[in-house]
mmCIF file of the N, C-alpha and C atoms, coordinates in Angstrom:
data_MODEL
# 
_entry.id   MODEL 
# 
loop_
_atom_site.group_PDB 
_atom_site.id 
_atom_site.type_symbol 
_atom_site.label_atom_id 
_atom_site.label_alt_id 
_atom_site.label_comp_id 
_atom_site.label_asym_id 
_atom_site.label_entity_id 
_atom_site.label_seq_id 
_atom_site.pdbx_PDB_ins_code 
_atom_site.Cartn_x 
_atom_site.Cartn_y 
_atom_site.Cartn_z 
_atom_site.occupancy 
_atom_site.B_iso_or_equiv 
_atom_site.pdbx_formal_charge 
_atom_site.auth_seq_id 
_atom_site.auth_comp_id 
_atom_site.auth_asym_id 
_atom_site.auth_atom_id 
_atom_site.pdbx_PDB_model_num 
ATOM 1   N N  . MET A 1 1  ? 0.822   -1.162  0.000  1.00 0.00 ? 1  MET A N  1 
ATOM 2   C CA . MET A 1 1  ? 0.000   0.000   0.000  1.00 0.00 ? 1  MET A CA 1 
ATOM 3   C C  . MET A 1 1  ? 0.885   1.252   0.000  1.00 0.00 ? 1  MET A C  1 
ATOM 4   N N  . MET A 1 2  ? 1.944   1.213   0.788  1.00 0.00 ? 2  MET A N  1 
ATOM 5   C CA . MET A 1 2  ? 2.809   2.391   0.856  1.00 0.00 ? 2  MET A CA 1 
ATOM 6   C C  . MET A 1 2  ? 3.516   2.641   -0.476 1.00 0.00 ? 2  MET A C  1 
ATOM 7   N N  . ALA A 1 3  ? 3.847   1.583   -1.199 1.00 0.00 ? 3  ALA A N  1 
ATOM 8   C CA . ALA A 1 3  ? 4.492   1.748   -2.500 1.00 0.00 ? 3  ALA A CA 1 
ATOM 9   C C  . ALA A 1 3  ? 3.505   2.284   -3.538 1.00 0.00 ? 3  ALA A C  1 
ATOM 10  N N  . GLN A 1 4  ? 2.254   1.871   -3.441 1.00 0.00 ? 4  GLN A N  1 
ATOM 11  C CA . GLN A 1 4  ? 1.229   2.309   -4.392 1.00 0.00 ? 4  GLN A CA 1 
ATOM 12  C C  . GLN A 1 4  ? 0.795   3.750   -4.135 1.00 0.00 ? 4  GLN A C  1 
ATOM 13  N N  . PHE A 1 5  ? 0.745   4.143   -2.851 1.00 0.00 ? 5  PHE A N  1 
ATOM 14  C CA . PHE A 1 5  ? 0.283   5.477   -2.465 1.00 0.00 ? 5  PHE A CA 1 
ATOM 15  C C  . PHE A 1 5  ? 1.306   6.124   -1.523 1.00 0.00 ? 5  PHE A C  1 
ATOM 16  N N  . PRO A 1 6  ? 2.479   6.477   -2.030 1.00 0.00 ? 6  PRO A N  1 
ATOM 17  C CA . PRO A 1 6  ? 3.561   6.964   -1.162 1.00 0.00 ? 6  PRO A CA 1 
ATOM 18  C C  . PRO A 1 6  ? 3.280   8.300   -0.473 1.00 0.00 ? 6  PRO A C  1 
ATOM 19  N N  . MET A 1 7  ? 2.348   9.079   -0.988 1.00 0.00 ? 7  MET A N  1 
ATOM 20  C CA . MET A 1 7  ? 2.084   10.393  -0.398 1.00 0.00 ? 7  MET A CA 1 
ATOM 21  C C  . MET A 1 7  ? 1.045   10.337  0.721  1.00 0.00 ? 7  MET A C  1 
ATOM 22  N N  . GLU A 1 8  ? 0.441   9.186   0.954  1.00 0.00 ? 8  GLU A N  1 
ATOM 23  C CA . GLU A 1 8  ? -0.594  9.068   1.980  1.00 0.00 ? 8  GLU A CA 1 
ATOM 24  C C  . GLU A 1 8  ? 0.014   8.698   3.322  1.00 0.00 ? 8  GLU A C  1 
ATOM 25  N N  . SER A 1 9  ? -0.577  9.232   4.384  1.00 0.00 ? 9  SER A N  1 
ATOM 26  C CA . SER A 1 9  ? -0.135  8.880   5.733  1.00 0.00 ? 9  SER A CA 1 
ATOM 27  C C  . SER A 1 9  ? -0.641  7.487   6.073  1.00 0.00 ? 9  SER A C  1 
ATOM 28  N N  . TYR A 1 10 ? -0.141  6.936   7.166  1.00 0.00 ? 10 TYR A N  1 
ATOM 29  C CA . TYR A 1 10 ? -0.593  5.601   7.525  1.00 0.00 ? 10 TYR A CA 1 
ATOM 30  C C  . TYR A 1 10 ? -2.067  5.607   7.922  1.00 0.00 ? 10 TYR A C  1 
ATOM 31  N N  . GLN A 1 11 ? -2.568  6.724   8.467  1.00 0.00 ? 11 GLN A N  1 
ATOM 32  C CA . GLN A 1 11 ? -3.990  6.821   8.787  1.00 0.00 ? 11 GLN A CA 1 
ATOM 33  C C  . GLN A 1 11 ? -4.829  6.767   7.512  1.00 0.00 ? 11 GLN A C  1 
ATOM 34  N N  . GLU A 1 12 ? -4.359  7.419   6.459  1.00 0.00 ? 12 GLU A N  1 
ATOM 35  C CA . GLU A 1 12 ? -5.070  7.388   5.183  1.00 0.00 ? 12 GLU A CA 1 
ATOM 36  C C  . GLU A 1 12 ? -5.033  6.000   4.551  1.00 0.00 ? 12 GLU A C  1 
ATOM 37  N N  . LEU A 1 13 ? -3.915  5.304   4.714  1.00 0.00 ? 13 LEU A N  1 
ATOM 38  C CA . LEU A 1 13 ? -3.812  3.946   4.179  1.00 0.00 ? 13 LEU A CA 1 
ATOM 39  C C  . LEU A 1 13 ? -4.765  3.000   4.914  1.00 0.00 ? 13 LEU A C  1 
ATOM 40  N N  . ILE A 1 14 ? -4.860  3.148   6.218  1.00 0.00 ? 14 ILE A N  1 
ATOM 41  C CA . ILE A 1 14 ? -5.795  2.336   6.987  1.00 0.00 ? 14 ILE A CA 1 
ATOM 42  C C  . ILE A 1 14 ? -7.224  2.635   6.558  1.00 0.00 ? 14 ILE A C  1 
ATOM 43  N N  . ALA A 1 15 ? -7.543  3.917   6.392  1.00 0.00 ? 15 ALA A N  1 
ATOM 44  C CA . ALA A 1 15 ? -8.884  4.298   5.945  1.00 0.00 ? 15 ALA A CA 1 
ATOM 45  C C  . ALA A 1 15 ? -9.180  3.719   4.564  1.00 0.00 ? 15 ALA A C  1 
ATOM 46  N N  . ARG A 1 16 ? -8.185  3.727   3.688  1.00 0.00 ? 16 ARG A N  1 
ATOM 47  C CA . ARG A 1 16 ? -8.361  3.159   2.350  1.00 0.00 ? 16 ARG A CA 1 
ATOM 48  C C  . ARG A 1 16 ? -8.645  1.659   2.437  1.00 0.00 ? 16 ARG A C  1 
ATOM 49  N N  . LEU A 1 17 ? -7.910  0.947   3.281  1.00 0.00 ? 17 LEU A N  1 
ATOM 50  C CA . LEU A 1 17 ? -8.150  -0.486  3.446  1.00 0.00 ? 17 LEU A CA 1 
ATOM 51  C C  . LEU A 1 17 ? -9.546  -0.765  3.994  1.00 0.00 ? 17 LEU A C  1 
ATOM 52  N N  . LEU A 1 18 ? -9.953  0.003   4.982  1.00 0.00 ? 18 LEU A N  1 
ATOM 53  C CA . LEU A 1 18 ? -11.276 -0.204  5.567  1.00 0.00 ? 18 LEU A CA 1 
ATOM 54  C C  . LEU A 1 18 ? -12.390 0.146   4.593  1.00 0.00 ? 18 LEU A C  1 
ATOM 55  N N  . ALA A 1 19 ? -12.156 1.130   3.730  1.00 0.00 ? 19 ALA A N  1 
ATOM 56  C CA . ALA A 1 19 ? -13.165 1.517   2.739  1.00 0.00 ? 19 ALA A CA 1 
ATOM 57  C C  . ALA A 1 19 ? -13.260 0.497   1.604  1.00 0.00 ? 19 ALA A C  1 
ATOM 58  N N  . ALA A 1 20 ? -12.221 -0.322  1.442  1.00 0.00 ? 20 ALA A N  1 
ATOM 59  C CA . ALA A 1 20 ? -12.178 -1.279  0.337  1.00 0.00 ? 20 ALA A CA 1 
ATOM 60  C C  . ALA A 1 20 ? -12.699 -2.656  0.732  1.00 0.00 ? 20 ALA A C  1 
ATOM 61  N N  . THR A 1 21 ? -13.427 -2.741  1.819  1.00 0.00 ? 21 THR A N  1 
ATOM 62  C CA . THR A 1 21 ? -13.942 -4.047  2.226  1.00 0.00 ? 21 THR A CA 1 
ATOM 63  C C  . THR A 1 21 ? -15.188 -4.416  1.431  1.00 0.00 ? 21 THR A C  1 
ATOM 64  N N  . ASP A 1 22 ? -15.419 -5.709  1.330  1.00 0.00 ? 22 ASP A N  1 
ATOM 65  C CA . ASP A 1 22 ? -16.652 -6.227  0.744  1.00 0.00 ? 22 ASP A CA 1 
ATOM 66  C C  . ASP A 1 22 ? -17.607 -6.454  1.908  1.00 0.00 ? 22 ASP A C  1 
ATOM 67  N N  . LYS A 1 23 ? -18.702 -5.716  1.947  1.00 0.00 ? 23 LYS A N  1 
ATOM 68  C CA . LYS A 1 23 ? -19.653 -5.825  3.047  1.00 0.00 ? 23 LYS A CA 1 
ATOM 69  C C  . LYS A 1 23 ? -20.306 -7.203  3.047  1.00 0.00 ? 23 LYS A C  1 
ATOM 70  N N  . ILE A 1 24 ? -20.300 -7.830  4.213  1.00 0.00 ? 24 ILE A N  1 
ATOM 71  C CA . ILE A 1 24 ? -20.896 -9.159  4.382  1.00 0.00 ? 24 ILE A CA 1 
ATOM 72  C C  . ILE A 1 24 ? -21.811 -9.081  5.605  1.00 0.00 ? 24 ILE A C  1 
ATOM 73  N N  . PRO A 1 25 ? -23.102 -9.296  5.418  1.00 0.00 ? 25 PRO A N  1 
ATOM 74  C CA . PRO A 1 25 ? -24.049 -9.173  6.535  1.00 0.00 ? 25 PRO A CA 1 
ATOM 75  C C  . PRO A 1 25 ? -23.673 -10.015 7.755  1.00 0.00 ? 25 PRO A C  1 
ATOM 76  N N  . ALA A 1 26 ? -23.119 -11.189 7.568  1.00 0.00 ? 26 ALA A N  1 
ATOM 77  C CA . ALA A 1 26 ? -22.751 -12.056 8.686  1.00 0.00 ? 26 ALA A CA 1 
ATOM 78  C C  . ALA A 1 26 ? -21.619 -11.465 9.534  1.00 0.00 ? 26 ALA A C  1 
ATOM 79  N N  . LEU A 1 27 ? -20.852 -10.545 8.973  1.00 0.00 ? 27 LEU A N  1 
ATOM 80  C CA . LEU A 1 27 ? -19.742 -9.935  9.708  1.00 0.00 ? 27 LEU A CA 1 
ATOM 81  C C  . LEU A 1 27 ? -20.121 -8.601  10.340 1.00 0.00 ? 27 LEU A C  1 
ATOM 82  N N  . GLU A 1 28 ? -21.315 -8.121  10.074 1.00 0.00 ? 28 GLU A N  1 
ATOM 83  C CA . GLU A 1 28 ? -21.778 -6.851  10.640 1.00 0.00 ? 28 GLU A CA 1 
ATOM 84  C C  . GLU A 1 28 ? -21.766 -6.941  12.168 1.00 0.00 ? 28 GLU A C  1 
ATOM 85  N N  . GLY A 1 29 ? -21.065 -6.015  12.801 1.00 0.00 ? 29 GLY A N  1 
ATOM 86  C CA . GLY A 1 29 ? -20.960 -6.005  14.248 1.00 0.00 ? 29 GLY A CA 1 
ATOM 87  C C  . GLY A 1 29 ? -19.862 -6.900  14.799 1.00 0.00 ? 29 GLY A C  1 
ATOM 88  N N  . LYS A 1 30 ? -19.275 -7.726  13.962 1.00 0.00 ? 30 LYS A N  1 
ATOM 89  C CA . LYS A 1 30 ? -18.200 -8.613  14.398 1.00 0.00 ? 30 LYS A CA 1 
ATOM 90  C C  . LYS A 1 30 ? -16.825 -8.067  14.021 1.00 0.00 ? 30 LYS A C  1 
ATOM 91  N N  . THR A 1 31 ? -16.797 -7.196  13.014 1.00 0.00 ? 31 THR A N  1 
ATOM 92  C CA . THR A 1 31 ? -15.540 -6.583  12.583 1.00 0.00 ? 31 THR A CA 1 
ATOM 93  C C  . THR A 1 31 ? -15.725 -5.076  12.510 1.00 0.00 ? 31 THR A C  1 
ATOM 94  N N  . ILE A 1 32 ? -14.646 -4.355  12.494 1.00 0.00 ? 32 ILE A N  1 
ATOM 95  C CA . ILE A 1 32 ? -14.708 -2.895  12.419 1.00 0.00 ? 32 ILE A CA 1 
ATOM 96  C C  . ILE A 1 32 ? -15.391 -2.443  11.145 1.00 0.00 ? 32 ILE A C  1 
ATOM 97  N N  . SER A 1 33 ? -15.074 -3.100  10.046 1.00 0.00 ? 33 SER A N  1 
ATOM 98  C CA . SER A 1 33 ? -15.596 -2.676  8.752  1.00 0.00 ? 33 SER A CA 1 
ATOM 99  C C  . SER A 1 33 ? -16.928 -3.323  8.392  1.00 0.00 ? 33 SER A C  1 
ATOM 100 N N  . GLY A 1 34 ? -17.267 -4.401  9.082  1.00 0.00 ? 34 GLY A N  1 
ATOM 101 C CA . GLY A 1 34 ? -18.483 -5.122  8.735  1.00 0.00 ? 34 GLY A CA 1 
ATOM 102 C C  . GLY A 1 34 ? -18.342 -5.927  7.463  1.00 0.00 ? 34 GLY A C  1 
ATOM 103 N N  . GLY A 1 35 ? -17.097 -6.224  7.099  1.00 0.00 ? 35 GLY A N  1 
ATOM 104 C CA . GLY A 1 35 ? -16.900 -6.970  5.862  1.00 0.00 ? 35 GLY A CA 1 
ATOM 105 C C  . GLY A 1 35 ? -15.545 -7.632  5.786  1.00 0.00 ? 35 GLY A C  1 
ATOM 106 N N  . ARG A 1 36 ? -15.243 -8.104  4.589  1.00 0.00 ? 36 ARG A N  1 
ATOM 107 C CA . ARG A 1 36 ? -14.000 -8.823  4.301  1.00 0.00 ? 36 ARG A CA 1 
ATOM 108 C C  . ARG A 1 36 ? -13.058 -7.877  3.552  1.00 0.00 ? 36 ARG A C  1 
ATOM 109 N N  . LEU A 1 37 ? -11.801 -7.907  3.917  1.00 0.00 ? 37 LEU A N  1 
ATOM 110 C CA . LEU A 1 37 ? -10.800 -7.061  3.286  1.00 0.00 ? 37 LEU A CA 1 
ATOM 111 C C  . LEU A 1 37 ? -10.626 -7.426  1.821  1.00 0.00 ? 37 LEU A C  1 
ATOM 112 N N  . ASN A 1 38 ? -10.623 -6.410  0.961  1.00 0.00 ? 38 ASN A N  1 
ATOM 113 C CA . ASN A 1 38 ? -10.415 -6.617  -0.469 1.00 0.00 ? 38 ASN A CA 1 
ATOM 114 C C  . ASN A 1 38 ? -9.188  -5.791  -0.867 1.00 0.00 ? 38 ASN A C  1 
ATOM 115 N N  . VAL A 1 39 ? -8.022  -6.402  -0.771 1.00 0.00 ? 39 VAL A N  1 
ATOM 116 C CA . VAL A 1 39 ? -6.771  -5.701  -1.036 1.00 0.00 ? 39 VAL A CA 1 
ATOM 117 C C  . VAL A 1 39 ? -6.660  -5.273  -2.500 1.00 0.00 ? 39 VAL A C  1 
ATOM 118 N N  . ALA A 1 40 ? -7.157  -6.098  -3.397 1.00 0.00 ? 40 ALA A N  1 
ATOM 119 C CA . ALA A 1 40 ? -7.106  -5.743  -4.817 1.00 0.00 ? 40 ALA A CA 1 
ATOM 120 C C  . ALA A 1 40 ? -7.860  -4.446  -5.072 1.00 0.00 ? 40 ALA A C  1 
ATOM 121 N N  . LYS A 1 41 ? -9.014  -4.281  -4.438 1.00 0.00 ? 41 LYS A N  1 
ATOM 122 C CA . LYS A 1 41 ? -9.798  -3.048  -4.590 1.00 0.00 ? 41 LYS A CA 1 
ATOM 123 C C  . LYS A 1 41 ? -9.045  -1.856  -4.003 1.00 0.00 ? 41 LYS A C  1 
ATOM 124 N N  . ALA A 1 42 ? -8.409  -2.062  -2.841 1.00 0.00 ? 42 ALA A N  1 
ATOM 125 C CA . ALA A 1 42 ? -7.651  -0.988  -2.196 1.00 0.00 ? 42 ALA A CA 1 
ATOM 126 C C  . ALA A 1 42 ? -6.460  -0.562  -3.051 1.00 0.00 ? 42 ALA A C  1 
ATOM 127 N N  . LEU A 1 43 ? -5.743  -1.532  -3.626 1.00 0.00 ? 43 LEU A N  1 
ATOM 128 C CA . LEU A 1 43 ? -4.578  -1.219  -4.453 1.00 0.00 ? 43 LEU A CA 1 
ATOM 129 C C  . LEU A 1 43 ? -4.966  -0.616  -5.805 1.00 0.00 ? 43 LEU A C  1 
ATOM 130 N N  . ALA A 1 44 ? -6.141  -0.930  -6.290 1.00 0.00 ? 44 ALA A N  1 
ATOM 131 C CA . ALA A 1 44 ? -6.590  -0.414  -7.588 1.00 0.00 ? 44 ALA A CA 1 
ATOM 132 C C  . ALA A 1 44 ? -6.874  1.082   -7.515 1.00 0.00 ? 44 ALA A C  1 
ATOM 133 N N  . GLY A 1 45 ? -7.039  1.585   -6.318 1.00 0.00 ? 45 GLY A N  1 
ATOM 134 C CA . GLY A 1 45 ? -7.317  3.018   -6.196 1.00 0.00 ? 45 GLY A CA 1 
ATOM 135 C C  . GLY A 1 45 ? -8.744  3.385   -6.507 1.00 0.00 ? 45 GLY A C  1 
ATOM 136 N N  . THR A 1 46 ? -9.660  2.413   -6.453 1.00 0.00 ? 46 THR A N  1 
ATOM 137 C CA . THR A 1 46 ? -11.052 2.697   -6.788 1.00 0.00 ? 46 THR A CA 1 
ATOM 138 C C  . THR A 1 46 ? -11.824 3.256   -5.592 1.00 0.00 ? 46 THR A C  1 
ATOM 139 N N  . VAL A 1 47 ? -11.187 3.271   -4.425 1.00 0.00 ? 47 VAL A N  1 
ATOM 140 C CA . VAL A 1 47 ? -11.823 3.849   -3.237 1.00 0.00 ? 47 VAL A CA 1 
ATOM 141 C C  . VAL A 1 47 ? -10.938 4.959   -2.712 1.00 0.00 ? 47 VAL A C  1 
ATOM 142 N N  . ALA A 1 48 ? -11.540 5.980   -2.185 1.00 0.00 ? 48 ALA A N  1 
ATOM 143 C CA . ALA A 1 48 ? -10.790 7.081   -1.590 1.00 0.00 ? 48 ALA A CA 1 
ATOM 144 C C  . ALA A 1 48 ? -10.723 6.876   -0.090 1.00 0.00 ? 48 ALA A C  1 
ATOM 145 N N  . PRO A 1 49 ? -9.628  7.301   0.530  1.00 0.00 ? 49 PRO A N  1 
ATOM 146 C CA . PRO A 1 49 ? -9.501  7.139   1.990  1.00 0.00 ? 49 PRO A CA 1 
ATOM 147 C C  . PRO A 1 49 ? -10.510 7.998   2.735  1.00 0.00 ? 49 PRO A C  1 
# 
């Protein structure tokens, strides 16, 4: 993530990872994001931090 987005702070990288999750109803309330981490989506830059 740091190599893909070198100008972002670590807080922004964490926000980007959390925004790139795939929402799964069974995980709602069990995880911070309520979903499964999608690293490919985070690295693609399709979500903003």
